[in-house]
N, C-alpha and C positions, 0 to 999 in steps of 0.2 A: 911595753908590757907593763900593765899596771901593778902595784905591790900585791895587791889581792891576787892576781893571776899567778905572780911569780912564786907566791907561798904556796897556791894549790898546786902548781907544776912541780915545786921541790917536794912537798909531801905526796904528790903521786908518783914520783919517781923512786922515792924511798918506799914506798909501798908495794910498787912492782917488783923492786929488787927482793923484796921480803917474800913476795908471791912466788917469784922463780925459785928463790932457795927452798921455799916450803914444797913446790911441785917436784923439784929434783931429789928431795928426800922423803923418806917415810912413805913411799909409794903413791905420792900426788894427791894426797886429800883423802877424802872420806870413799870407802870402799862401795863398788856398785853391787846392787842386789842381784839375785839370781836371773831376774827379767832382764836387766839391763846386759847380763853376762851373754844370755841367750840370743838377745836382739829382738824378741818378740814381746808379745802383749800379755803374756802370762806371768802370774806371780803379783808381787806387791807393785803397786804404782809407782813410777819415779816421781820424786819431788822435783819440781824445777821453779826455781824463783827467777823472776823477770822484772826488769826496769824497763818501763816504755811510757809512750805519750799516748795522748788520745785527743780528739778533735769534735767529738760529739759533746753536747750540752754537758752531759755527766760521764763519768766512767761507767762501765760495766759493772754490775754489782757481783758480790761473791756467788750468789744464787741464779746468775744469769744462765738461761738454759741452753745457749750455745756455747757457754765456756764448758759447762757439765756435759754436753755432749762431746766437745773435743777431747776433754780428760777421758771419757768412756773409750772414745775410738783410738786414742793414742795410749792408754793406760798410763796417765799422769796424773800428779796432783799439782796444780798450778798455784803459786803464791805471786800474783803480779802487783806490783807497785804501779799504779796508774799516776801518771804526772803530767799535769796541764802543760800545753806547749808553751803558754805563756812565762813558765819559769823552769822548763825542763833543764836548760843548760846548768843553772845554778844546782839544780837537784843532781845533776850528773857529775858536777864538779866536787860536790860535798862527798857524794857516795865514793867516787874515785879516790879521795884524800881520806877516806875513812878506813880503808883497807877491807872493809867487811862488804865483799862484792857479790852481788846475785850471779846466779848461773848464766844468765843471759841478758845483756846489757845494750840497749840501743844508743848510739851515738848518732847524732842528726849531721854533723859535720865533721868527718873522719879526716878529711884531707887538709883540713886547715887547724885541725886541733893539735897544739904541740904537747899537750898533756898525754891525748892518746897515743901519739906517735912516740913519744918518750917511753910510756909503759910497754908499747909493742917491740920497741928495740931492746928494752930490758928483760924481754922474755915472760911479759904478765899475761899475755893471751894465747891460745891456741893458735898454730899456724894451720890455716885451712886450704894452703894452696893446692895441694894434691888431693886433700881427703873430698873436697866438695865434690870431686869428679866422680866419686863413687855412689852418688845419691842422684837417682835419674831426674828427678824434678828440679833440684838446684842447678844440676848440670845443664839444664835447659835455658836458664837464664842466658842472656847474651853474653858473649865472649867478652864484647867491648865493656859491659858492665864490669864484671870480674876483673878485666885489666886496668879499667879506670880507678878501682878502688885498692890497687897494689900500692904498697909503700916503696920507697926508694930501694930497698932490698930485693924487691921483685916478688914479695910475698903478699898473701892475702891474709889477713887477721880478722876478717868478719864476714857475715852472711848479708849479702844486700837486701835492703829493703827496696825491691825492684820496682822501677819505674821504666816507662819508654825511652829510648834513647834519642828517637827522632821524632819530629813533626809536631810535638805537643805544644811548644812555644813558639811565640811570634807576634807580629803586627797583624790587626784585624780592622776591618773597615765597614762602614755601614753601606751595604750592599742598595738598600732601598734609596738612599740620598744620590748615589752615584746614577741610579736609573732615574731619579727625579730630575737631575740636571743634565742627564743625556752624556754621562762621563763612562769612559771605560776603566776597568779595574786597572791601575798602576802597575808597572813592571820594574821601573826604575826611579831614583830618588827626584829626578827632574819631574817625571809624571805625578809622583805623590805630591810635590811641592804644590803643582796647578790644582791638583784635588783638594788639598787642604785649604788652598786660598779660596777656592770655589765653597767648600763646606762653610768657611767663617763669614764670606761677604753675600752670598747668594740665596740665603734663606731655604736651606735645603728640607728644612720640615715644614715649609710652607705656612707658617704661623704669622707671617708679616713682621717679625720683630728680628732685630740684630742680637740674636742670643744664643749663638752656637759658636763652638770652636773647632778649628780643623783637625786638632790633635791635643791629646794629652801627652806632654812630652816625658818621652824617656830616652835621655842622651844615650845611655848605654845601647840600646837598639840601633840607633843611628850610627854609633861607633862601629859596631860590629858589621852593620852592612857596609860602611865605607871602607872599614880596614880589612874585611874579608875573613875575619877570625873572631872568636869568643873571648872575650875578657880582656885583660891587660898585656898578652904577649901575642907574638905572631912568629912562625919560622920563616926565615929568609935567608937563602943560600945555605940552608941545612943548620943554622944558627938560629937562637931564641933571642928575639929583641922585644924591648918594651913597645907597645904600641904608640906610646907618646913621643916616640923618635920619628914616627912616620908622617909624611906630607898628608896621607889619607885621615889622619886624626885631626889636622887642622882643617882638612876641609868638612869634617863633621861638626866641627865647633862652629865653623863660620855657617853652615846650614841651619844648625840650630838658632844661632844668634838671628839669622835672617826672620826665622819663624817668630822668634820672640819679639822683633823690632816690628814686624808686620802684625803683632797681636793675633798670630794665629794659634796662639797656645794661651792658657791662663796666665795672668802676671804674676800671680801667686802661686804657680804650680811647685815651687820648693817646699811650700807648706801644706801640701796635699797629702793626706794620709792615704792608704791603700783603700781604706772603706769608703772615703770621700770621692775617691777616682771611680770605683764602682757606682756610688749613687749618682755621680754626674752622667756616667755611662749610661745608666738604667734610665735616667730622666730625659735622654736625648740630648745633652749639651755638647757632645763632643763625637767627631766622626772617625776619629782614628786613636787606637790604643794598643799597647802591648799587653796581651793576655793570653792565658793557656787557653787550649782550644776547648776543654770543657767549661771554663768560665765565659766563654762567648756565647754558648746556649743559654746558660742562667741570664746574662744580659739581654739577650734576643727575647727570652721568655718574658722577661719583666717589661721590656719596649711594648711587646704584642699587647698587653693589656690595654693600652692607649692605641697603638697603631697595628693593626693586625697583620701587615706586610713587612714589618721591619725585620732586618736580619742583620746582624753584626757577623760578617763573613771573614773566615781566616784568610789572609793574605798567603799565597804559597810562597814566593820569594820576591826579593827586590835586590837588582843590580846581580842576580844570580846567586843570592845568598839566602840561605834559611839556617836557623838556629838548631843546635843539638843540646842534649843533655848528658850528664854522666851515666844515667840509667840507673839511677838508685836515690833515695831520699834518707841516707844515711845507711848505717849496717849495724848488725848485731854481734857484739864480741862475746865470747866465751873464755872466762878467765882460766889460768892454768890450776887454780884451787879446784876445779873440777877434775874429777878423775877420767882418764882415758876412757873407760868403760861407759861412763855417765855422759862423755862427749859424744859418742857414738849414739847415745839415745837421745841427745839433745838434737843431733844432726838428723836422725830420724823423725823427730818430732817437727823440726822445722822443713824438712823435705816433703812430709805430708801437708803441710801448710802452703807449699808451692804446687801441689797438685791441684787438678782441676776439682777434685771432690773436697779437700781441706779447704781450698780458698773459696769455694761457693758457699760451703756451711759457715765460715767466719763473716763473710761479707754479706750474705743475702739470707742465711738461716734455712729453715724448713719450708719445701715447696707447698703452696696452698696454705701456710700459715703464715709466713713472713713475707712471702712474694708469690706473685702468680705469672705465669708467662704469657707474653702478648707480641707477636711480629718478633719471636726468637730473643725479646728482651725479658728479663726478669724485673717485674715491677713491684717496689716494696708495697706491703701492707699497712694499716695502722697498727698491727700487731708488733710489725717490725720496729716502729717508732716506741711502743710502750716497751719493748724488750731490749731496745738499743743495739739493733743488728744493723751494721752497716761498716763501710771501708773506715770510716771515722773512729770505729771502736775497735774491735778484735782484728779489724781488716789492718791495722797498723802494724800486726804481728804475722798474719797470715795473708799472703797474696802470690797467687800465681802469675806468670809472666805473660801479658798480653800485649803486643805492640799498640793495639787500638785501645787501650784501656781509657785515654782520654778522652776519645771521641763519642764515649757514652756517658749520658747524665739522665737520670731519671725523667721521664717525660718529654725527652726529644723524640721527634719523630722520625720513622726509619729513613725517609727521605732525606733528611738532614744529617743523619747518623751516617748514611752511606756517602753522601757529599764529604762530610768531615774525614771518612775514611780514604776517601780518594786524594783529598788535599794533603793529609799526611803522608801518603805514598809519594805524592808529588814533591814534597818537601825534601825527601831523602835524597833525591836527586841533585839538589843544591846544599847539601848539608857541609857546614863547615864545623870545626871542633875547637875546643879550648887545649892548646897544645901544653899548657901548664899543669894539667891535671896530674896529680901525683907525684910533682917534683918537690925536692926538699932544697931548703936554703935557710942555715942557721941565721943568717944576717937578715933574710927576708922575714922570719919569726919575730926578730927582735926589731926591726926598724920600719919594716913595710906599713903598719898601722899609721906611722906619724907621717911618712912621705905619702901614703895614699890620702890621707886628709889634705895635705897641701895641693896634692895634684888635683883632686876635686874641687877645693876651693877655687883655684887658679881656672879651671874649666868654666865653672859656674860664672865667675867674672867675665870671662871672655863671652859666654852665652847671653849674659844680661847686658853687655855692652858697658861694663865699666872697667874694663881694661882692653886695649887694642891686642889685635893678634901678634903683634910685634912683641908685646910683653910676654906672651907666650912662649916665643921663641926663646927670649932670653931666659925665662924661666927653666925650660927644658936644657939649654945649654949649660946651665948652673949646676941643674941636676947632674949632667955628666961629668962635672969636675969632682963631685963630692965622692970620697973613698968608699964610704959605705953603699951607696947608690951603685957605684961600680961593682962592688963586691956582692951585692943581689944580682945584678946581671950576670958577673962571672959565674957564681954558683948556681943558678938557674940554668944557664947555657950547658955547664957541666953535668947537672942532673939531667938536663933533656937529652944531652948525648948518651949517657950512661943508661937511662931508661930505654932509649930506642936503638941502642947498638945491636949488632946480631951476635947472638950468642952460639 
């Protein structure tokens, strides 16, 4: 942990203790107005301050018509501190350390933040474990999502920024290249290798040049498929073990090394930024990549400007494995400085945002002004762009649960939307989970960043042929002898057993 993070953590824990003491005395903060106490929309609007992010080019302005309408429908006055995603973590840490907390705080990585976990343990945030069940729309969020966001004590301290659990991420492949070369959709890693080899060597785009790659390598995807788990841990015989202990991890590294040696991947794959990977895919330079299912259509749409039959198709599964997510992109915290009456008003506000009406208003705006309907889809108008109405704006706060959310992007034909929905449904049948979600280990927090860097470096050395696989074996055996690494394994296993024990 860096000195900067250590200072922030220390400050935040001190602040959280002060917040707890303040919440326990003097009635728990400011008094609610009559509208809050009544739980209705009469009386003075409830003022709600919010810290959140945005992904649109600019944040919504104070006079944004959708924000004004949301305030009207919820009888609120919103004070939103919109912060760019590029520096949101820094802004969040500074805010937490300051002690001057807004009423609603987005944390984008609640499961890996020692600061947030520490403050929650000190009682700085409202416990929503039982409360959310009283709100119809929030209660409709998947049970897996709520469970995945519980902390080690089994409690929920935030409202999920809900996303699909199943089917949205995985490998995708150029279907038109398969057809061009007379190849079938691969179902396992051996078949995928043959396809990637053909994509590299058999001129799938027909331009007479040797200028395509089989895959833009994502080692993690191949590890997940080989290990049949998500991430760095797997359950074996009821116990949690690091995937680096597994023979299947070696298989994934050797597989990736084979791709590298045979030049089926770009030699500079380590240097490629996400934007550069997208540019390569949109330019038709690679046939396989790991992409979210909504991004797949963005790539396809760009490819079709040059090749009308191009299609980047999501792969259902390989080796009987498809990936899952935790079902959220962070969560919203409510500090204990907020009174209990105001807490309920904020929960009502967020419950409205999780309704079909509230979500549609935030993400699409007014019908025939910000969108028109066609084939059952809401198609944004130019006015939506002018008024900054989209999921990238207020949709970062309000969004109802839709398990097919990522299947739709503006402009996708209904035929392909339906196909992606079917693929998402098929992926559910082969879904594997990350068993480490929500687990706690103080030693992991302290030492894992350093270990993870060493592990990643050694993996890359093997993949690029700079070290033999025997060196990997020796490296793993050495880790097993190190007390701190052994303690991480022990604490994670104990946390897993506690979290999954029958109560």
